[in-house]
N, C-alpha and C positions, 0 to 999 in steps of 0.2 A: 340631566341625563334623560335617555330615553330606555323608555320599558320594552322597546321591540324585541319580540320572540328571535331567536339565530335557531338553529339546527340543535344545540346542545344546551338550550335553555332560555330563560331572560339575559338579557346584556346585561354582565355583571356593572356594577357602580363600586369606584375603587376610588378612597378619599387619602392621600397621601399629606399626612400633617406634618412642618417642622419649623421649630421655635428658632426666630429670631434672635443671632445670636446670643444662645440660651442663658447663658452662664453671663457674659456680659449684662441681658435683661435684665436678671434677677438683680444684681447688684446696683444696676439702675434705678428699679424700682426702688430700692429700698434705702438710694442713696441720692435724690432726684439731680442733687450738685453734678452728679457725673456724667448725666447727657449728653449735654451738647462739648464732652469735649474728649482727649481722641484715651480710651483704656482698654484695656487687656489683661486677662488672668492668665497665670502662668511662671514658671519657676525664677528665681534670680537670677540674673544675670552673670553672679560671680558663680555661680553653681552649675552650670552645663544646663541653665532653665530652658523652655520651649514654651512657646506660647499654645495655651489651649484653645480661647477665643478671643475675639475684639469683637468692639462695638463698630457698627457704620463711620463714625468717623476717625477711627484708626485706620479701619481698611484704605481711606484715602492717600493712604501715606502709604499703598501697597503691602501691608502686614496683614500676615493671614495666618491660620493655626498651621503649627508645625513649624513653625520661623521659630529659630533660636532667638531667645529675649536679648541678648546682646545684639543681634543684627537687626530687631525689631528699634531696640532705643538708637540704635546709629539711623535710621528710617526718619524716626521720629522721637528726639529727646525731652519733648514735651510728654510721652507715652505717661499715663497711671498705671503703674503695675500693681496689678491686686492678686494676692496668694491664692483665693477661691474660696469655697464652703461646699464640700460635699454633700454635707448631711443637708445645708440649704437646697442647695439643687435637687437633693431627691425629693425632697417632700413637697416641691414645686412640681414635680414632676409626679409624682404622685397623684396630687390634685389635676392634673392635667387628663391623666391617664383616667382618671372617676368621670372628668367629665366624658370621656370618647365612651367609658362603659354604659352612660347614658342613651347611646344611640347604637350600639353594638356590642356582641360577645366575639365577632369575629377582627380580635387587633393584633398587631403584629409590630408589636415595639425595637425597633432597629438599635437604639441607644434610648438613655434618659429624655432625651429632646426630639427624638421623631419615632415615628409609628403609618403602618396602613393599616386603615382602617377599611371592609366589606361589609357596605351599608346595601345591597343587591335585596336584602329579604325585610330591609328595617319598613316602618310603618310611618316611621315622625317625619312632618315636614310632605306628609302627604307622598313620598316614598321618594322626595326628591334630591338626588345629591349633592345638588351643591345647594339648596337651601339648607342641608342638614351640616354642609362647610360652613357654612357663612351663619349659622348659630353656634356651633364651635367657636370657632373665631373670637365671635362676639362674648361669649360664656368666657372663656379665657383671660379674654381682659378685663372683664368686670369681676372674674373671681381669683384669679393670681396675679393680675398685675404685667402679664407684658402679652407680647403679639406673636400670632403663629402666622406662616404662611401655610397655604393648602394648594393642591392640585388635584382634579377632579377627571376621572376618566374610566374606559372599559378596561383595564389592565393596567398591573404596578409599575409597567417601566415607564410607560405614557403618565401617569399619575405621579410619579419621584420627577419627571421632568417638568410637568405644568408646574408644582410645588416650588419651582425656583425660578419661572420665569417672569412673578410679577413681585421676585422681595424686595424689601422688607414689606411685612404686613401685608400681604397679596392674595390674590383667588382668580387662578386660571380652569376655564373648563376647559376640555378636549371632547367633544361630541360625537359620537360615531358617525356624524356625517361632515364632521372639519377634520377626521380623523387622516386622513390622504393626502389631504392638502399642507396640516400642519407637519407630517412628517417628509413630506417631499423634499422641503428646504432645511429639513433637521439636521444640525453638523452631525457628520460620524463621530465627534469625538464624545457628542451626549450621550452616547448608547455606552451603558455601564459594561466594564472589560475592557473600555478602548482606550490602553494606556499611550504612552510615547512613543513606544515601540510599536505597535497595532498601527496608532495612525500614521505614523509615518512609511508604512507598509502601503494601507490604502492612499495616502498621497499619491505615493509613487504608482501607483496604479490610477492616477488619474481619479480620486475619490472622496470629495470633499462634504456631501450632502449624502441622505438617506438614499436619494430620488436618484442620485447616480449608482447608487450601491444596489440598489433593485435590477439595474441593467446585467448587471453579473447571475449567471444562475446556482444553483447548491451546489451543482459540482464543482466550478469553477472555485467559490468560494472555501470549501471544504480543500481541495487539492492544494489553497493556498494558505487556508489557516487550520487548517485540521478540524477537531470537533466544534472549536468557536466560529466557523465559517458556517457552522446550519444555527448557530446564534446569530448572529447577523446576519444570515437571509430573512432568519424569521420576524426580530427587531426591527429593520427595513421596511417591513410588510403590517405594521404594526400587531403581530404575534406574539403572544405573553400569555402561556396559560398558567404562569405561576401561581399557586393560590396563598391567601394570606392565612400563614401558618399561626397558629394560636400558641403554638408549643414551641421552645428554643432548647434545643441540647445541647449543654456545653462540652465541648470536644475535646478542652484542655485547662489546666489550671496553670499560671505560671506569674511567677513574680520577678521583679526585674529592679536594677538600680544604676544611676547615672553618676562616678565619681567626682567630685570635687577637682580632685586633679588627677593625670591619666596614670592607669596604674604601668608600673613600667615593664613587669616582666612576669615570668608565669608563677613564679613564688609567691608573688604579691595577688594574684590573681585568685590563686589557690585558699589564701588566706582568708579572704571574704566569701567561700563556699559554705561555711559552717552556718554564720548569719543568716546569709538567705536564705539555707535547709529550713531553718527554724520559723521564716516568717512564712517558706512554700504550706511547711506544714502545720503551722498553723492554721492558713489560709483553706487548706485542703480538709481540715477536722471537721469545718461545717456542711462539708458533702461525702465523706466517707461512707456515712452509712447508706449512702444510695447510688455510689460509683467507684469499681473498683480500676487500679491505674494497671496501664499497657505498656506505658513507656516511658522514660526520660527523656529530657532534652534541654540542653544548653545554649545559651546564644549569647556570643563575643562581637560586641560591637566597639571598633579600631577606631585611632584618635583619629583619623582621616575618614569617618562614619561610615565604612565600608563595613560589612558585617560577614558572618558565619552561624550557622546552624548545623549541631551533630544531636542527631539522637540514635536510641539504642531500645528495641522492646526489651521491657523486663516487667514481672509483676512486683518486684521487690526491689527501688530502687535506695540504694544508699549511697555515704557520705563519699566512699571511695569510688562507687561508681561514678558519681559526677566528678572527684577529682579528673578522672578517667577521660570524660568527656572533654572537660574544660581544656585538658591539654591534647587531646586530639585539636579542637578549634582553634588554641592560641599555634599550634604547629602551621595552621595555615596560614597566618599575618606573621605571626613573627615580630608584631610589635606594639606600641600602647594603645592599651583600653581603655575606652572611657565607660564602655557599661557590660554588665554582664547580667543576664536571664538564666532562671534556674523553669522548670517546668514537668508537670505531671501529665502524659496523654491519658485520657480515661476511655473506658472500655462500653463500648455504643450499645445502649438498653435494647431489648429485643423489646418489639411489639408489645407484645402483653406485660411488658414488665415497664411498660415508660410511667416515668416520673415527669411533672414540667417544674423545670426551676422556674423562683420567683426571680422578677426582673430585678429587683434589689436587694438580694443574696450576695 
């Protein structure tokens, strides 16, 4: 990355690091016999399980995360299904985060296997973000035993796209000089926040690439897409001023459970709430000294995978309130339920009272 100056100071140097099929990679590290066969981490097919992640041999069969285990096994009957070990994955993640901390204190974890690093002020590797990324990747292989892919760019938007460019086990750099050419042909579907609905609207406007998106004015995009239009306008020009955030505040705490057999009626759903509330209170107990409750939430997912959420502002949610919210949610569908979730909304901290939560809590 270049150190050339801009009107707002030095060119930022952002690295996005993303572990390659993380859970599966840890399992293959610990059992090399799994390396060349299709494996996936997920729940049992007879208990409504879903795939958390899978290795690249499994992806050749069209398997991906969030796919139902039953469907994955239909696509690949020889798929080796593993239950997973979250404690082992957390330990590997902590090892990787410790490596990142040798290069910068400005780290924004997005999950156990993904993080942004701002190395603008780092003196390691002569201040080269590219060399830092290469060194980090080599150390993760040597010290943790898995591979990561990395993207290097002047902002978070481009760095995240770049990290996916040469997966697995790849490194891609978008220099300030190459940024315009890179964005020109970039598919609009790569823009964060562009889902199927927005992509369809863009395609109806004849927009397939960011270069084509640039031909529309800010006013035209805001008129068509509201506030997100401004984001489309900026990102298509490589503008992304979001800083790497070291602290990420939790907005809610929740628990949910997918049932082996559909819950056929409201009464059966209500019978599940006391157990779910106990689990919710246990999880909240880790944080209640730091955060107050501001609301209660109930989520129901019906047998056809449609779902609904009902919430209410309250400082003291209790079982009776959750029963009331559950009934409201059920009446929206009045059909068998496969998943129930309960949650607390949490009061936002005032700036002077901010408390950084651990990634591993």
